[in-house]
C-alpha positions as CSV (number, residue, x, y, z in Angstrom):
1,M,0.0,0.0,0.0
2,K,2.8,2.5,0.9
3,R,4.3,2.0,-2.6
4,I,1.0,3.1,-4.2
5,V,0.1,5.9,-1.8
6,R,3.5,7.6,-1.8
7,P,3.6,8.4,-5.6
8,I,0.1,9.7,-5.4
9,I,1.0,12.1,-2.5
10,Q,4.1,13.2,-4.3
11,A,2.2,13.9,-7.6
12,S,-0.4,15.9,-5.6
13,M,2.3,18.0,-4.0
14,I,3.9,18.7,-7.3
15,L,0.6,19.8,-8.8
16,L,-0.2,22.0,-5.8
17,G,3.3,23.5,-6.1
18,A,2.8,24.1,-9.8
19,A,-0.5,25.9,-9.2
20,T,1.2,28.2,-6.7
21,L,4.2,28.9,-9.0
22,C,2.2,29.5,-12.2
23,P,2.3,33.2,-12.9
24,A,-1.0,35.1,-13.0
25,S,-2.3,35.6,-16.5
26,R,-4.3,38.3,-18.3
27,L,-7.1,38.0,-20.9
28,T,-5.9,39.9,-24.0
29,P,-8.2,41.9,-26.3
30,N,-7.0,39.7,-29.2
31,A,-8.1,36.5,-27.4
32,Q,-11.4,38.0,-26.5
33,S,-12.1,39.1,-30.1
34,A,-11.1,35.6,-31.4
35,F,-13.5,34.0,-28.9
36,D,-16.3,36.4,-30.0
37,R,-15.8,35.6,-33.6
38,Y,-15.8,31.8,-32.9
39,I,-19.1,32.2,-31.0
40,E,-20.7,34.1,-33.8
41,K,-19.9,31.3,-36.3
42,L,-21.2,28.7,-33.9
43,E,-24.5,30.4,-33.3
44,I,-25.0,30.8,-37.1
45,R,-24.4,27.0,-37.4
46,L,-26.8,26.3,-34.5
47,K,-29.6,28.4,-36.1
48,E,-29.2,26.3,-39.3
49,Q,-29.0,23.1,-37.3
50,H,-32.4,23.8,-35.7
51,T,-34.3,24.1,-38.9
52,A,-35.4,20.5,-39.0
53,P,-35.6,17.4,-36.7
54,E,-33.2,15.5,-39.0
55,T,-30.4,18.0,-38.2
56,Y,-31.4,19.1,-34.7
57,I,-29.0,17.0,-32.7
58,A,-25.5,17.4,-34.2
59,A,-24.0,14.3,-32.5
60,L,-26.2,12.0,-34.5
61,D,-24.5,13.1,-37.7
62,Q,-21.0,12.6,-36.3
63,D,-21.0,8.8,-36.0
64,P,-19.1,7.2,-38.9
65,N,-21.6,4.3,-38.8
66,G,-24.5,6.5,-39.4
67,R,-27.3,8.3,-37.6
68,A,-29.2,5.1,-36.6
69,N,-26.1,3.7,-34.9
70,A,-25.6,6.9,-33.0
71,E,-29.2,7.0,-31.8
72,R,-29.0,3.4,-30.8
73,L,-26.0,4.0,-28.6
74,L,-27.6,7.0,-26.9
75,R,-30.7,4.9,-26.2
76,S,-28.5,2.2,-24.6
77,G,-27.6,4.7,-21.9
78,V,-24.3,6.0,-23.3
79,V,-23.5,9.7,-22.8
80,R,-21.5,10.6,-25.9
81,V,-18.8,13.2,-25.3
82,E,-16.6,14.5,-28.2
83,P,-14.4,17.4,-29.1
84,V,-15.5,19.9,-31.7
85,N,-12.9,21.3,-34.1
86,G,-10.2,19.5,-32.3
87,G,-11.4,20.3,-28.8
88,T,-8.8,22.9,-27.9
89,R,-7.2,25.6,-30.0
90,Q,-4.5,28.1,-29.3
91,L,-5.4,31.8,-29.3
92,S,-3.3,34.8,-28.4
93,G,-2.3,34.0,-24.8
94,A,-5.3,31.8,-24.3
95,L,-6.9,28.5,-25.1
96,L,-10.4,28.0,-26.5
97,H,-12.1,24.7,-25.6
98,H,-15.2,23.4,-27.5
99,W,-16.8,20.1,-26.5
100,R,-20.2,18.5,-27.3
101,A,-22.1,15.9,-25.3
102,A,-25.4,14.1,-26.0
103,A,-27.7,11.6,-24.3
104,F,-31.1,10.1,-24.4
105,V,-33.6,10.4,-21.5
106,N,-36.1,7.6,-21.5
107,G,-39.5,9.2,-20.8
108,G,-38.0,12.7,-20.8
109,K,-40.2,15.7,-21.7
110,R,-39.4,18.9,-23.4
111,R,-41.4,20.9,-20.9
112,D,-39.3,19.4,-18.0
113,M,-36.1,20.4,-19.7
114,L,-37.3,23.9,-20.2
115,A,-38.4,24.0,-16.5
116,L,-35.0,22.8,-15.4
117,L,-33.1,25.4,-17.4
118,R,-35.3,28.1,-16.0
119,D,-35.0,27.0,-12.4
120,Y,-32.3,29.6,-11.7
121,N,-32.5,29.6,-7.9
122,R,-32.1,25.8,-7.6
123,L,-29.3,25.0,-10.0
124,S,-27.1,23.6,-7.2
125,T,-29.9,21.1,-6.5
126,Y,-29.2,19.5,-9.9
127,Y,-25.5,20.3,-10.5
128,A,-23.7,20.1,-7.1
129,P,-20.8,20.1,-6.4
130,E,-19.9,22.0,-9.5
131,V,-22.6,24.6,-8.8
132,E,-22.4,25.8,-5.2
133,S,-25.2,28.3,-5.4
134,S,-27.3,30.4,-7.8
135,H,-30.0,33.0,-7.8
136,A,-32.0,34.8,-10.5
137,L,-31.1,38.5,-11.1
138,A,-33.9,38.8,-13.6
139,S,-36.4,36.4,-15.1
140,D,-39.0,37.1,-17.7
141,G,-40.3,33.9,-19.4
142,D,-37.8,32.8,-22.1
143,V,-35.1,35.3,-20.9
144,G,-33.2,35.4,-17.7
145,R,-30.1,36.6,-15.9
146,V,-28.5,34.5,-13.2
147,A,-25.6,34.7,-10.8
148,V,-23.8,31.4,-10.2
149,R,-21.0,30.3,-7.9
150,L,-18.9,27.5,-9.5
151,R,-16.5,25.1,-8.0
152,K,-13.8,23.7,-10.3
153,Q,-11.7,21.0,-8.8
154,E,-8.7,19.0,-10.3
155,V,-6.3,18.5,-7.4
156,V,-6.6,22.2,-6.6
157,T,-10.0,23.9,-6.0
158,V,-10.9,27.1,-7.7
159,I,-14.1,29.1,-6.9
160,I,-15.6,31.2,-9.7
161,D,-18.4,33.7,-9.5
162,A,-20.2,34.2,-12.9
163,I,-23.2,36.0,-14.3
164,Y,-25.0,34.6,-17.3
165,E,-27.6,35.9,-19.7
166,V,-29.9,33.0,-20.5
167,Q,-32.4,32.4,-23.3
168,T,-34.6,29.4,-23.6
169,G,-37.5,28.3,-25.8
170,S,-39.3,25.9,-28.0
171,I,-38.9,25.5,-31.8
172,G,-41.7,23.9,-33.7
173,S,-43.7,21.0,-32.1
174,T,-40.7,19.0,-30.9
175,G,-37.5,21.1,-30.6
176,G,-36.2,23.1,-27.7
177,Y,-33.1,25.1,-26.8
178,G,-31.3,26.8,-23.9
179,F,-28.4,29.2,-24.5
180,S,-26.3,30.8,-21.8
181,W,-23.6,33.5,-22.3
182,S,-21.1,34.4,-19.5
183,T,-21.1,38.2,-19.2
184,H,-18.9,38.4,-16.1
185,I,-16.5,35.9,-14.5
186,W,-14.4,36.5,-11.4
187,Q,-12.0,34.2,-9.6
188,V,-12.7,34.3,-5.9
189,D,-9.9,34.2,-3.3
190,E,-10.4,32.9,0.2
191,P,-14.1,32.1,-0.4
192,G,-16.3,31.8,2.7
193,T,-14.0,33.8,4.9
194,P,-14.0,37.5,6.0
195,R,-11.2,38.0,3.6
196,E,-13.1,36.8,0.5
197,R,-12.5,38.9,-2.6
198,R,-13.0,38.8,-6.3
199,R,-10.0,39.3,-8.5
200,P,-10.3,41.7,-11.4
201,E,-12.0,40.2,-14.4
202,G,-9.5,38.7,-16.8
203,D,-6.5,39.4,-14.5
204,D,-6.2,36.2,-12.4
205,D,-4.9,32.7,-12.7
206,G,-6.8,32.2,-15.9
207,F,-8.7,29.0,-14.9
208,L,-11.8,30.3,-16.6
209,W,-12.4,33.5,-18.5
210,R,-15.5,32.7,-20.5
211,L,-18.0,29.8,-20.6
212,N,-21.0,29.6,-22.9
213,A,-23.4,26.7,-23.1
214,Y,-25.7,25.8,-25.9
215,W,-28.5,23.2,-25.3
216,S,-30.5,21.5,-28.1
217,F,-33.2,19.0,-27.2
218,L,-35.6,17.1,-29.3
219,Q,-38.8,15.4,-28.2
220,L,-39.3,11.8,-29.5
221,R,-42.2,9.5,-28.9
222,D,-40.6,7.7,-26.0
223,G,-38.2,10.2,-24.6
224,L,-35.9,13.2,-25.1
225,L,-32.6,13.6,-27.0
226,I,-30.5,16.2,-25.3
227,E,-27.2,17.8,-26.4
228,C,-25.0,20.5,-25.0
229,E,-22.1,22.3,-26.6
230,A,-19.8,24.1,-24.2
231,V,-17.3,26.7,-25.3
232,S,-14.8,28.0,-22.7
233,L,-11.8,30.3,-22.7
234,T,-8.8,29.7,-20.3
235,R,-5.2,30.8,-20.0
236,D,-2.6,29.1,-22.2
237,I,0.0,26.6,-20.9
238,P,2.7,28.2,-18.8
239,I,6.1,27.8,-20.4
240,G,8.0,24.8,-18.9
241,L,4.9,23.4,-17.2
242,G,3.2,21.9,-20.2
243,W,3.9,18.4,-19.3
244,L,2.2,19.0,-15.9
245,V,-0.6,21.5,-16.5
246,E,-1.7,20.6,-20.1
247,P,-3.5,17.4,-19.2
248,I,-5.5,19.1,-16.4
249,I,-6.5,22.2,-18.5
250,E,-7.5,20.1,-21.4
251,D,-9.4,17.5,-19.4
252,L,-11.5,19.9,-17.3
253,P,-13.8,21.1,-20.1
254,R,-14.5,17.5,-21.2
255,S,-15.0,16.1,-17.7
256,S,-17.2,19.1,-16.6
257,L,-19.4,18.7,-19.6
258,E,-19.8,14.9,-19.1
259,F,-20.8,15.6,-15.5
260,T,-23.4,18.2,-16.6
261,L,-25.0,15.8,-19.1
262,N,-25.2,13.0,-16.5
263,A,-26.6,15.3,-13.9
264,T,-29.2,16.7,-16.4
265,K,-30.2,13.2,-17.5
266,K,-30.6,12.2,-13.8
267,A,-32.8,15.2,-13.1
268,L,-35.0,14.6,-16.1
269,T,-35.4,10.9,-15.4
270,Q,-36.6,11.7,-11.8
271,M,-39.1,14.2,-13.2
272,A,-40.4,11.7,-15.6
273,F,-40.7,9.1,-12.8
274,K,-42.7,11.5,-10.6
275,E,-45.1,12.3,-13.4
276,E,-45.6,8.7,-14.1
277,Y,-46.4,7.9,-10.5
């Protein structure tokens, strides 16, 4: 047992030291502009994607064995997670991450998905521990504004305060969507203590500078197909620490999205069960 535990402890100490030694980073105007241009193209594609049930869920068209095979896998319980455009791309002093995940919820309902996305004050009920707390700043039907405290953990723990603009709605008789855009993100130092403070936006450790989420969901006869595309912006890899930091930075967007899909699927399944009984 000692032979196993000691390397784990040593690796954790190295990672904690690396997080301490990494210099602070700053979001550059060039990186912000590149992110905005990428988002603009993505939203144009999503608008086209939502024109018909056959194209509504992008993951169904990515399977080399065909749409029927992709849907069969989702119906079997698989949560499909895949990189989009390579997953991670280098910008000016930053990294852009784009991942997509899809699942099938047996018995799921479009109305329940819309209700979940609009339940701004109870997001931690569905998405703990990644969401610590949330509350609505404004809510008017399909449009909302919500404050969220996030917990990101991969050896070290980072607390993030974020404000999102949210838009949700139905498309046609079977489709639905939920888009959220981060308008403010702050890294929080010493959270939960009298010394708690937010660092200046875009001038921190660079764990998360932007995070947009794009939900697409499609009602079928026996359930709901759900899909989420998450696009985030983080610092780039510090020089000399790529071997250590790169696997963590590149894995967090994927693992966080997988957690979100599984949590959403669980919540919708419970809603369907309550309605049935």
